[in-house]
Structure formats: structure tokens, C-alpha cells
VMD Tcl script that builds the backbone (N, CA, C; Angstrom):
set m [mol new atoms 201]
animate dup $m
set s [atomselect $m all]
$s set {name element resname resid chain x y z} {
  {N N MET 1 A -17.941 -5.862 9.100}
  {CA C MET 1 A -16.636 -6.482 9.023}
  {C C MET 1 A -15.683 -5.656 8.163}
  {N N GLU 2 A -16.206 -5.140 7.037}
  {CA C GLU 2 A -15.359 -4.347 6.148}
  {C C GLU 2 A -14.920 -3.051 6.818}
  {N N TYR 3 A -15.797 -2.480 7.652}
  {CA C TYR 3 A -15.445 -1.245 8.337}
  {C C TYR 3 A -14.337 -1.464 9.364}
  {N N ILE 4 A -14.367 -2.616 9.994}
  {CA C ILE 4 A -13.320 -2.941 10.951}
  {C C ILE 4 A -11.982 -3.096 10.235}
  {N N LEU 5 A -11.982 -3.797 9.088}
  {CA C LEU 5 A -10.748 -3.949 8.319}
  {C C LEU 5 A -10.245 -2.602 7.811}
  {N N GLU 6 A -11.154 -1.742 7.381}
  {CA C GLU 6 A -10.764 -0.413 6.909}
  {C C GLU 6 A -10.148 0.402 8.038}
  {N N LEU 7 A -10.717 0.306 9.222}
  {CA C LEU 7 A -10.168 1.013 10.383}
  {C C LEU 7 A -8.785 0.481 10.734}
  {N N ILE 8 A -8.636 -0.822 10.722}
  {CA C ILE 8 A -7.334 -1.421 11.027}
  {C C ILE 8 A -6.286 -0.985 10.010}
  {N N LEU 9 A -6.642 -1.005 8.724}
  {CA C LEU 9 A -5.697 -0.594 7.683}
  {C C LEU 9 A -5.325 0.873 7.800}
  {N N SER 10 A -6.304 1.725 8.096}
  {CA C SER 10 A -5.994 3.150 8.221}
  {C C SER 10 A -5.105 3.414 9.427}
  {N N ILE 11 A -5.322 2.679 10.519}
  {CA C ILE 11 A -4.461 2.846 11.687}
  {C C ILE 11 A -3.045 2.353 11.385}
  {N N LEU 12 A -2.944 1.254 10.641}
  {CA C LEU 12 A -1.622 0.706 10.325}
  {C C LEU 12 A -0.833 1.582 9.366}
  {N N PHE 13 A -1.488 2.158 8.370}
  {CA C PHE 13 A -0.774 2.878 7.317}
  {C C PHE 13 A -0.727 4.385 7.502}
  {N N MET 14 A -1.431 4.944 8.478}
  {CA C MET 14 A -1.429 6.391 8.692}
  {C C MET 14 A -0.039 6.934 9.043}
  {N N PRO 15 A 0.761 6.257 9.871}
  {CA C PRO 15 A 2.088 6.816 10.189}
  {C C PRO 15 A 3.027 6.889 8.983}
  {N N PHE 16 A 2.761 6.132 7.934}
  {CA C PHE 16 A 3.654 6.100 6.780}
  {C C PHE 16 A 3.270 7.111 5.702}
  {N N GLU 17 A 2.221 7.890 5.933}
  {CA C GLU 17 A 1.743 8.812 4.903}
  {C C GLU 17 A 2.775 9.895 4.577}
  {N N SER 18 A 3.406 10.479 5.572}
  {CA C SER 18 A 4.393 11.525 5.300}
  {C C SER 18 A 5.631 10.933 4.620}
  {N N LYS 19 A 6.009 9.713 4.989}
  {CA C LYS 19 A 7.155 9.070 4.341}
  {C C LYS 19 A 6.839 8.761 2.883}
  {N N TYR 20 A 5.597 8.410 2.605}
  {CA C TYR 20 A 5.163 8.158 1.234}
  {C C TYR 20 A 5.273 9.435 0.408}
  {N N ASP 21 A 4.844 10.559 0.977}
  {CA C ASP 21 A 4.939 11.834 0.272}
  {C C ASP 21 A 6.391 12.248 0.046}
  {N N ASN 22 A 7.236 12.025 1.035}
  {CA C ASN 22 A 8.663 12.347 0.873}
  {C C ASN 22 A 9.300 11.498 -0.217}
  {N N LEU 23 A 8.956 10.219 -0.249}
  {CA C LEU 23 A 9.489 9.332 -1.276}
  {C C LEU 23 A 9.007 9.753 -2.666}
  {N N LYS 24 A 7.756 10.162 -2.757}
  {CA C LYS 24 A 7.203 10.628 -4.028}
  {C C LYS 24 A 7.935 11.885 -4.517}
  {N N ASN 25 A 8.249 12.778 -3.603}
  {CA C ASN 25 A 8.996 13.987 -3.974}
  {C C ASN 25 A 10.417 13.652 -4.438}
  {N N LYS 26 A 11.049 12.673 -3.795}
  {CA C LYS 26 A 12.389 12.258 -4.216}
  {C C LYS 26 A 12.359 11.616 -5.597}
  {N N ILE 27 A 11.304 10.866 -5.882}
  {CA C ILE 27 A 11.176 10.240 -7.199}
  {C C ILE 27 A 11.011 11.304 -8.278}
  {N N ASN 28 A 10.286 12.359 -7.983}
  {CA C ASN 28 A 10.076 13.419 -8.969}
  {C C ASN 28 A 11.366 14.150 -9.323}
  {N N LYS 29 A 12.376 14.091 -8.461}
  {CA C LYS 29 A 13.649 14.775 -8.724}
  {C C LYS 29 A 14.590 13.959 -9.601}
  {N N ILE 30 A 14.258 12.702 -9.884}
  {CA C ILE 30 A 15.106 11.847 -10.713}
  {C C ILE 30 A 15.026 12.318 -12.165}
  {N N PRO 31 A 16.159 12.493 -12.846}
  {CA C PRO 31 A 16.133 13.022 -14.212}
  {C C PRO 31 A 15.610 12.034 -15.267}
  {N N SER 32 A 15.772 10.755 -15.067}
  {CA C SER 32 A 15.350 9.770 -16.057}
  {C C SER 32 A 13.830 9.549 -15.987}
  {N N LYS 33 A 13.173 9.794 -17.121}
  {CA C LYS 33 A 11.719 9.678 -17.149}
  {C C LYS 33 A 11.270 8.220 -17.017}
  {N N ALA 34 A 11.963 7.304 -17.651}
  {CA C ALA 34 A 11.592 5.890 -17.583}
  {C C ALA 34 A 11.728 5.357 -16.158}
  {N N LEU 35 A 12.797 5.740 -15.483}
  {CA C LEU 35 A 12.998 5.310 -14.099}
  {C C LEU 35 A 11.937 5.912 -13.185}
  {N N LYS 36 A 11.551 7.166 -13.448}
  {CA C LYS 36 A 10.488 7.802 -12.656}
  {C C LYS 36 A 9.181 7.046 -12.782}
  {N N ILE 37 A 8.816 6.693 -13.999}
  {CA C ILE 37 A 7.561 5.972 -14.233}
  {C C ILE 37 A 7.601 4.601 -13.566}
  {N N PHE 38 A 8.729 3.904 -13.696}
  {CA C PHE 38 A 8.877 2.588 -13.087}
  {C C PHE 38 A 8.742 2.667 -11.567}
  {N N LEU 39 A 9.394 3.635 -10.944}
  {CA C LEU 39 A 9.343 3.765 -9.494}
  {C C LEU 39 A 7.959 4.197 -9.009}
  {N N LYS 40 A 7.272 5.034 -9.783}
  {CA C LYS 40 A 5.908 5.428 -9.403}
  {C C LYS 40 A 4.950 4.242 -9.479}
  {N N VAL 41 A 5.142 3.388 -10.481}
  {CA C VAL 41 A 4.312 2.186 -10.575}
  {C C VAL 41 A 4.582 1.273 -9.383}
  {N N LEU 42 A 5.853 1.104 -9.030}
  {CA C LEU 42 A 6.192 0.292 -7.861}
  {C C LEU 42 A 5.638 0.893 -6.575}
  {N N LEU 43 A 5.627 2.214 -6.503}
  {CA C LEU 43 A 5.111 2.912 -5.326}
  {C C LEU 43 A 3.622 2.657 -5.140}
  {N N ILE 44 A 2.922 2.352 -6.213}
  {CA C ILE 44 A 1.493 2.045 -6.140}
  {C C ILE 44 A 1.259 0.550 -5.976}
  {N N VAL 45 A 2.002 -0.266 -6.706}
  {CA C VAL 45 A 1.757 -1.710 -6.738}
  {C C VAL 45 A 2.136 -2.399 -5.425}
  {N N ILE 46 A 3.250 -2.036 -4.840}
  {CA C ILE 46 A 3.712 -2.726 -3.626}
  {C C ILE 46 A 2.745 -2.529 -2.456}
  {N N PRO 47 A 2.330 -1.296 -2.130}
  {CA C PRO 47 A 1.354 -1.168 -1.034}
  {C C PRO 47 A 0.010 -1.832 -1.363}
  {N N LEU 48 A -0.383 -1.786 -2.635}
  {CA C LEU 48 A -1.633 -2.429 -3.032}
  {C C LEU 48 A -1.552 -3.939 -2.827}
  {N N ALA 49 A -0.417 -4.529 -3.167}
  {CA C ALA 49 A -0.226 -5.965 -2.959}
  {C C ALA 49 A -0.237 -6.306 -1.468}
  {N N LEU 50 A 0.356 -5.442 -0.655}
  {CA C LEU 50 A 0.345 -5.678 0.788}
  {C C LEU 50 A -1.067 -5.592 1.360}
  {N N ILE 51 A -1.848 -4.645 0.896}
  {CA C ILE 51 A -3.223 -4.500 1.377}
  {C C ILE 51 A -4.061 -5.698 0.978}
  {N N VAL 52 A -3.959 -6.125 -0.262}
  {CA C VAL 52 A -4.720 -7.294 -0.718}
  {C C VAL 52 A -4.296 -8.534 0.054}
  {N N GLY 53 A -3.012 -8.695 0.273}
  {CA C GLY 53 A -2.529 -9.834 1.047}
  {C C GLY 53 A -3.033 -9.815 2.480}
  {N N LEU 54 A -3.040 -8.629 3.093}
  {CA C LEU 54 A -3.547 -8.506 4.454}
  {C C LEU 54 A -5.039 -8.797 4.523}
  {N N CYS 55 A -5.794 -8.320 3.535}
  {CA C CYS 55 A -7.232 -8.599 3.498}
  {C C CYS 55 A -7.500 -10.092 3.309}
  {N N CYS 56 A -6.717 -10.733 2.461}
  {CA C CYS 56 A -6.869 -12.183 2.262}
  {C C CYS 56 A -6.534 -12.941 3.532}
  {N N LEU 57 A -5.486 -12.522 4.217}
  {CA C LEU 57 A -5.105 -13.185 5.452}
  {C C LEU 57 A -6.187 -13.020 6.524}
  {N N CYS 58 A -6.722 -11.810 6.658}
  {CA C CYS 58 A -7.790 -11.585 7.635}
  {C C CYS 58 A -9.034 -12.378 7.260}
  {N N SER 59 A -9.350 -12.444 5.995}
  {CA C SER 59 A -10.494 -13.233 5.546}
  {C C SER 59 A -10.291 -14.704 5.866}
  {N N TYR 60 A -9.087 -15.187 5.660}
  {CA C TYR 60 A -8.792 -16.590 5.948}
  {C C TYR 60 A -8.889 -16.866 7.449}
  {N N ILE 61 A -8.409 -15.935 8.251}
  {CA C ILE 61 A -8.437 -16.124 9.702}
  {C C ILE 61 A -9.871 -16.068 10.235}
  {N N PHE 62 A -10.657 -15.081 9.776}
  {CA C PHE 62 A -12.000 -14.897 10.334}
  {C C PHE 62 A -13.048 -15.826 9.715}
  {N N ARG 63 A -12.940 -16.073 8.409}
  {CA C ARG 63 A -13.970 -16.872 7.727}
  {C C ARG 63 A -13.521 -18.285 7.385}
  {N N GLY 64 A -12.244 -18.499 7.318}
  {CA C GLY 64 A -11.745 -19.832 7.045}
  {C C GLY 64 A -11.476 -20.126 5.591}
  {N N TYR 65 A -11.610 -19.139 4.704}
  {CA C TYR 65 A -11.283 -19.339 3.296}
  {C C TYR 65 A -10.771 -18.037 2.695}
  {N N TRP 66 A -10.031 -18.141 1.602}
  {CA C TRP 66 A -9.476 -16.968 0.938}
  {C C TRP 66 A -10.580 -16.235 0.179}
  {N N ILE 67 A -10.325 -15.008 -0.150}
  {CA C ILE 67 A -11.308 -14.186 -0.882}
  {C C ILE 67 A -11.553 -14.785 -2.252}
}
mol reanalyze $m
mol bondsrecalc $m
mol representation Tube
mol addrep $m
């Protein structure tokens, strides 16, 4: 089951990999160090929250309860 979810996630997020790298490069060009750190944290936290939410939703749909 976990392998199926991993395959689904990789298929869903693979097209966004180059856009993620471009966004990371744009963040590195920002002169303010505090803003850079804040945006890098958001760049990690937002996709992580989406992945956890998607896994919880799939778990709820397939098993009938949240993780």
C-alpha cells in the first residue's frame, strides 16, 4: 500500500520539480537574509503539509480512519 502511495505522489509531484528548483534559485537572489530563510522554510513546510494531508486523505478513503 505504501509503495502505491509513493508511486502516486512521485507521479503527481514530478512535473513540479523544475519549477521548485527555479523558485529556489529566485529565493537565493533575494538580498534580505531573514526573508530568504522564511521563504526557504515555507518552501519546505507547504509541500510537506500537502503530502501529509494527501496521505491522511488516502488513508481515510482506503482504511476508513485517519493516520
